[in-house]
N, C-alpha and C positions, 0 to 999 in steps of 0.2 A: 362692310357697312355699320356706320355706329347706329345704335338706337335713334338717336337728336336725329340723323339725317333721315332715316327712313319717315321720323316723325313728323318734319318740316315737309317732306316731299308728299306727303300724304294728305297734309292741312292744306299744300297749294292745291292739289287736283281737287280737294274738296270745297274749296274756297271759289273755284273755278265753275265748280259743279251747282254750286250755290247760286253763283251770281247770276249762270247763265237761269236756275230756275225764277231768280228772281226777276227775271226780264223776259221771263215767257219762250226762251229760247228751245227750239225743238231738240236740240242736242242733249240737255241738262240732265235728262234719266241717263243716258248713255255715260255721262261725265261720271254720276255719281254711283252705278253699278258697276265703272270701271275702278273707283276709289273703294268699294265694298271688297272688289276680286282682290285687286292687290292689296289692299292693307286691312285685311280681316281681323286684325288685332286691334286695329286705331282707335283709340281713346273715344275718337267723335264720331265713331260709327254710328252710335244713334241718330246724330244730326241728320245723317245722309238718309237711314230710313225714314224720318218722319218727311224729310222733303220730297221723299220719292210718294208719299203718301198722300202729302198735298199733290204732287203733279197727276198722281192717279184720280184723287178728288175733284181738281178742276180740269181734268180732262172732258173733251167731247167724244162720246157722252162719258159721262162720270163713271170710272170704275170703282164702286163704295168695296168691293169685295177684294180689291187688288190694295186699296187705301187701309182696309182692317188690315191686312196680313202683314202690310209693312210696319203700321204700327205695332202690330205684337212683334214684329222682329226688333225694332226699336226699343220695347220695354224689357226687351232680354237683354240689350247691347250698354246698358249699365249708365242711361241717361242723364245728364245734369241737370239741374232744377228748371234752367230755362227751355231746356228740350221737352222736358215732362210738362213743360205748361202748355207749350206749343201743341203737342200731340194730346193735351187735354180737351184744348180750345178745338181741336179738328174734330174730336170725338162727337163734340156735341153738335156739328154741321151735317156730319153723317149721317147721325140720328134722325135729324130734322131732314135730311134730303131722301130717305129710305122712302119707297113706294109706297108702303102701309108703316106712316111714320106712330111710332108710339109717344105722344106725348108724354106721359110720365117718365118716360128713359129721358127726353129731352129737357124735361124739368128736373130731374135730379142730376144729371152731368152740369146743366148749369148751375143750378143752386151749391155743388159740391167743388165746380170752380170758383165762384167767389167767396165761398171760404175758405180755399188754399191758399188763391192769389190777390189778397187783397190789394196789392200795387201793384197788380198788371197794367197793362195799358190796352191791354182786351177788353178789361173789364165793362166798360159802357156799350160794348157790343156784346156781350153776353148776356148782361143786364138787360139791352134790349130785346133780345131773342125769348129770355125767361118771361117777360113781362108778354110780350104778342103771343105767347103759349100759352100763357095764364088765360089770356084775353080771348082767345079762339076756343080755349076749352071753359068758357064762360064761368070760370072762377074769377069774378070781378073783383070782389075785395083783395087779393092778393095783384093780380094784374095794376090794381090801382097803387098799392102801395112800392110794386117794382118800379112803375112809370112815374111816381111820386121823387123816388131817390134817384131816378136817374135823370131827371130837371134839374132838382137839388145839386147834385155832385156833379153836375154839368151847365151851368146857366146860359153860360154861352156859347153852346155849341149849338149846331146848325140844328141837331135831331131835339133840342129841350124842347121846342115851341109841340112838335110832334108827341113826345110824350107826355106834356101838361093837357093836349088836347086830348090823349087816350086817357089820363088818368079822370078826366072828367067824364069822359063818355062812361070810362067803367063805373064810376062813382053815382051817375045816373040810372045804370042798370041797377044798380045796388039797392035804389028804390027808398031808401029810409027816410024822413024830413033832414037829418043831420046830413045824409049823403045827397040831398038835391043842393043844401046848400054850399056845400064842399063843393060840388058841380061847379056853381056858379061861381067861388071863390077861383078855383081854376081857371075856367071860360074868362073870366076877367084878367087873368094872368097872361093867357094868349094872345087877346086883345091887345094888350099893353105891350107884346111885344112886336106887335104891328106887321106882324110875319104873313107868310101865304097863307094860314089860317083864321087870320084875323077875322074873315068873312063868313068863314064856316062855325067859328066860336061864336058871330053874333048871333048868327040864325039860329043854333043850339040855345042860346040863350033865350 
């Protein structure tokens, strides 16, 4: 068999597994494992490992240990930029889901992701996680900054209102006179959006 044929057969099997994974099909893991067994040197092997890591993470219950192992295998398999991006994204969520979450690690991985992938379609998800983690840690200045960037970069997104509201709450916690002025401006923006947090913002004002 020519190398091209083998490559193409591998691609087909991988695509089948990835499609099943996207649809939440129970057979996805089988298909991906079969691909890895039959085509151990396929150049898209890392994609299968990351997909298996995602399946382990989204399983009920989540298998964080297996997800980490699969990501380690992906890293050894020469991942493409897109595959590495998905792996780096998943690491943030694994850290955040750990029973004894280390907030500093979540913040570290999320900050790295924002620097490494400024054009990623997952950027706003990661920034929201970063902002929320700062907020939970009561690091209100950093939380405010991230919530504000989120709202500015995605003014029409559904979560922009929530981001503005929490930027305002963060500013209020900072307690300086300037911070309170800033909070009132942000709350006013929430009210103008006329969404579901409008009355909550009015109450805060």
